[in-house]
TIDO-694539 format. One line per field, with one value per residue (C-alpha): residue number from 1; residue in three letters; y negated, z negated, x. Coordinates in Angstrom, 1 decimal. Layout:
residues N
n: c(NUM, ...) $
res: c(ALA, ...) $
y: c(Y, ...) $
z: c(Z, ...) $
x: c(X, ...) $
This chain:
residues 119
n: c(1, 2, 3, 4, 5, 6, 7, 8, 9, 10, 11, 12, 13, 14, 15, 16, 17, 18, 19, 20, 21, 22, 23, 24, 25, 26, 27, 28, 29, 30, 31, 32, 33, 34, 35, 36, 37, 38, 39, 40, 41, 42, 43, 44, 45, 46, 47, 48, 49, 50, 51, 52, 53, 54, 55, 56, 57, 58, 59, 60, 61, 62, 63, 64, 65, 66, 67, 68, 69, 70, 71, 72, 73, 74, 75, 76, 77, 78, 79, 80, 81, 82, 83, 84, 85, 86, 87, 88, 89, 90, 91, 92, 93, 94, 95, 96, 97, 98, 99, 100, 101, 102, 103, 104, 105, 106, 107, 108, 109, 110, 111, 112, 113, 114, 115, 116, 117, 118, 119) $
res: c(MET, ALA, THR, HIS, ASN, GLU, LEU, GLY, GLN, LEU, GLY, GLU, GLY, LEU, ALA, ILE, ASP, PHE, LEU, GLN, LYS, ASN, GLY, TYR, LYS, ILE, LEU, GLU, THR, ASN, TRP, PHE, PHE, ASN, LYS, ALA, GLU, ILE, ASP, ILE, ILE, ALA, GLN, LYS, GLU, ASN, THR, LEU, ALA, ILE, ILE, GLU, VAL, LYS, THR, ARG, THR, ASN, THR, ASP, PHE, GLY, LEU, PRO, GLN, ASP, PHE, VAL, LYS, PRO, LYS, LYS, ILE, GLN, LEU, LEU, VAL, LYS, ALA, VAL, ASN, GLN, TYR, VAL, GLU, GLN, ASN, SER, LEU, ASP, VAL, GLU, VAL, ARG, PHE, ASP, ILE, ILE, GLY, ILE, HIS, LYS, GLU, ASP, ASN, GLN, PHE, ILE, LEU, GLU, HIS, LEU, GLU, ASP, ALA, PHE, LEU, HIS, PHE) $
y: c(-110.7, -107.3, -107.2, -105.9, -108.9, -111.3, -109.6, -109.9, -113.6, -114.2, -112.4, -114.4, -117.6, -116.5, -115.6, -119.0, -120.9, -118.8, -119.4, -123.1, -123.4, -121.6, -123.9, -122.2, -124.2, -122.3, -122.3, -119.9, -117.7, -114.8, -115.1, -112.6, -111.0, -108.0, -105.6, -107.1, -109.7, -111.5, -112.6, -115.4, -116.9, -119.2, -120.9, -121.6, -123.3, -121.4, -118.2, -117.3, -115.1, -112.8, -111.8, -109.0, -109.4, -106.4, -106.9, -104.1, -104.2, -101.5, -99.3, -96.0, -94.8, -96.6, -100.1, -102.4, -102.5, -98.7, -99.2, -100.8, -98.0, -97.6, -98.3, -101.6, -102.5, -101.7, -104.0, -106.8, -106.6, -106.9, -109.8, -111.8, -111.3, -113.0, -115.8, -116.6, -116.6, -118.6, -121.3, -121.2, -120.7, -120.2, -118.8, -115.7, -113.5, -111.6, -109.3, -109.6, -108.0, -109.7, -107.0, -108.2, -106.1, -106.8, -106.0, -107.0, -109.5, -111.3, -110.8, -109.7, -110.8, -109.1, -110.7, -108.1, -109.9, -107.9, -105.2, -103.3, -102.4, -99.9, -97.9) $
z: c(-129.6, -130.0, -132.0, -129.1, -127.0, -129.7, -129.9, -126.1, -126.2, -129.0, -127.0, -123.9, -125.9, -127.4, -123.9, -122.5, -125.3, -124.8, -121.0, -121.3, -123.8, -121.3, -118.4, -116.6, -115.3, -115.8, -112.6, -113.5, -116.3, -115.9, -112.1, -110.4, -107.0, -106.4, -109.3, -110.3, -113.0, -113.2, -116.8, -116.0, -112.8, -113.5, -111.6, -112.4, -109.7, -106.5, -108.2, -108.7, -111.8, -112.0, -115.6, -117.2, -120.9, -123.2, -126.9, -129.5, -133.3, -133.6, -131.5, -132.9, -129.3, -127.5, -126.5, -125.1, -121.7, -121.4, -120.9, -117.4, -115.1, -111.3, -110.5, -112.3, -110.4, -107.0, -107.9, -109.0, -105.7, -103.7, -105.8, -105.6, -101.9, -101.7, -104.1, -102.1, -98.8, -100.2, -101.6, -98.6, -100.9, -99.7, -102.9, -104.2, -106.1, -109.3, -111.4, -115.2, -118.3, -121.6, -124.3, -127.7, -130.9, -134.5, -136.9, -140.6, -140.2, -137.3, -133.5, -131.6, -127.9, -125.2, -121.7, -119.0, -115.8, -112.5, -114.7, -111.8, -110.4, -113.3, -112.3) $
x: c(77.5, 79.2, 82.4, 84.4, 83.2, 84.3, 87.7, 88.0, 87.2, 89.6, 92.4, 91.7, 91.9, 95.2, 96.5, 95.4, 97.2, 100.3, 100.3, 99.8, 102.6, 104.9, 104.2, 101.2, 98.3, 95.0, 93.0, 90.2, 89.0, 86.6, 86.5, 84.2, 84.3, 82.0, 82.6, 85.9, 86.6, 89.9, 90.4, 92.8, 94.1, 97.1, 99.8, 103.4, 105.4, 104.7, 103.5, 99.8, 99.6, 96.6, 96.4, 94.5, 94.1, 93.7, 93.1, 92.9, 92.6, 95.3, 97.6, 96.3, 95.4, 98.1, 99.2, 96.5, 98.2, 97.9, 94.2, 94.6, 93.7, 94.3, 90.7, 90.9, 94.1, 92.4, 89.5, 91.8, 93.8, 90.6, 89.4, 92.7, 92.8, 89.4, 90.5, 93.6, 91.7, 88.8, 91.1, 93.5, 96.5, 100.1, 101.7, 103.4, 101.0, 102.0, 99.9, 100.5, 99.1, 98.9, 98.5, 97.4, 97.0, 96.6, 99.4, 99.5, 96.7, 98.3, 98.0, 101.0, 101.1, 103.2, 103.3, 104.2, 105.1, 104.7, 103.0, 101.5, 104.9, 105.1, 101.9) $
């Protein structure tokens, strides 16, 4: 497996651990609809959190969350609409980003709730 794939899987594992420790129930990981992949679908109370995980070995070219582009956001919105309809859910939907980067041999995790409001 390519190194970037391994890093991505490591980041998603760290994100899942973080979310579970903070009261989220993980409903799906790597859920696909058409060309969109949702990294993590989690629920906390009546909120469905759609979480994009970005992991980088450093921040030389910017923070991991800076790499979520408008095209990706459009795909995620379409995918989550399908997921909510398919599962007949009546919940609030929120789009989050978990940015992870390595610093001094440890991973730093930042959870940005309602992240797409800032685009």
